[in-house]
C-alpha angles and dihedrals in degrees: 000000000000121000089249092053087050094055091048094062095081137356094240131045107204110227106212132197104191118197100175123041086214091068095053101083099043090043094053089046090053096051096041088046089059094049103270103112100155106081129185112203107194123223093235101110139044089248097058103094097038087049089055089052096052094047088051092052102040106028108052094171093063122083101214125194136170123248133190086056103165104160146028088259093055089051090050092049092049090052091051091054090053102254114177094208139359134225128196129197089220137351137240122193091250090050090049093049092049091045089052093054095041098085095223129102109268134188113205117206120242136171102178142042090253094051090050092051091048087055090047091055089055090055100264116131096161119061150152119263106215136217084006104183094039096051098048106287117196094007091052092050095049088049091051093050089073104057095023110036096153094068126099122198142205101199113206134173127069095010122138135178093274094051095041096072091057093051091046090059091064117101091221095053116090094178138325131247116232144166098196091088091067109032118190095236093058091046091052090048089045091227095154092159090066092046088054090056090051086052094051090050093048092050090061092056097090109099116248116256 
């Protein structure tokens, strides 16, 4: 699967910060059951990699990847955990080289035209715009579409359900990353039925046609 094909599966890629491994499988099932099958588990907690392993083993309908990959060592750990893809908040030349050699879809994080061109030089034409709202969001993506029409983005950072629809209307946006579909309060309450409903609503955000 190519990164671009990955982005086309669902309009929203949930960005998950999982504090307890016990939440991983029911959370993944709730999101996938609502139509959001591509899940980014961020490496921000000690539970992250074991969560990826459990989701991979017990939720076959989900496509689980690892986010917050900031080094070659992080990428290696993600691969060992069975991640199907990787996502970074930014991209160094060393990380880009490692990702290109990894054999899995990878979304390097960029925030400027120069960073996007650097990623493109390393073979990546599909990337994460981060932090999207803070670096210019929709206006920046529209501006980049002129000189860099071959690029596709998954903007992430500060995007909610209301803003997501506007991003998804852009030709160079494949999907958006968002945490609003798995609020920490609902996860703590283990209200996975409510999370499924948020996922269902998010699945309907992509414009028709």
